[in-house]
N, C-alpha and C positions, 0 to 999 in steps of 0.2 A: 070751272069756268066762272060759273055766279058768283063765287066765292072772290076769285081773284079778280072778277070787275068791280065788286063792294069796294075791295081793297085799295084798288087803281083810284075809284071815285072818293074815298075817304082820304087818301094821299093829296089828291089834287085839291079838296076842300081844305085840308090843312094848309097847303101851300097858299091857299086865296087868303085864309084867316090871318097867317104872318106875313103876306104881302102888304095886307090892308092895314094891319097893326102897325108894322114898320115903315110904311112908306109916310105915315104922319110925321115921325122922328128918324131921319136917315142916320143919325148918329147912334142911334140905338139898334145894336146887336148883340144878342144873348150870348154869353160866355160859351165856348165851345162851337159857335157858328162863324159863318162870314157871308156876308152880300156878293151876289151875281146879278147881272144884267142881262136880259134874256130877251130875243125877238130879234125878227128880220127889220121891219122897218121902226116899230116903236117900241122902245127897249122899256122893260117891266123889270123891277127890280125885286128878288127872291132871296131869302135866307135860309141857307142850307147847312147842315151838320158837318164838321170838320171831318170826320169819318169818311165822308165821301170821297176825299181827296186819296184814300188808299183803294179805291173802287176802279177797276180795270175801265168799265163803261163810263164812267165819269173823267176819267184821265184821257180817254178819247176825246171828249168835249174841250179838255184843256189844251190840248195838242193842236186841234183845230183852231183854238184862240190863238195860241202861239203861232201858228202859223200865218194866220190873218190880220194879226194885230202887233206880234213880237209883244214888246212889254208898255206899248203905248195905246193904253186902252181908252176909247174914244169917251166913255163915261166917269173917268177918273177911277172907277174900280175894275174889278174882271167881268168883261164881257165875253159872254158864249154867244159865236156867230152859229144858232141855230134857232129853229121856231120855236115858240112854246111848246106845241105838241110833242115835238120830239124831247124836250127838257121834261115834259111830265113822264114822258114814256120810261125815260132812264130812271129818274129819281123815283117813280114809283115801283120798280124793280127793286131799287136799294132799298126801300123802305119796307119791302117784303122779306129781306134776308134775316 
């Protein structure tokens, strides 16, 4: 349990690091990654690996986005309709695979 918690904390720190670096210049997304906007009221931008697109848990978030926004995303990019804690939970599980 302790190691799993440390992995989750490490993953969250990686996302925050990527978030702070990439929000300086929105046009810079590393090869093999894509940007998503996450949050209920204030949307924050995160950059995630393309490999997440093949994972069932991330695909569930994509289905929710499709149901809520269709192909008209308010931020001009892919917006995931979930809070950041849910997003961190899903992505931390994917990082531990």
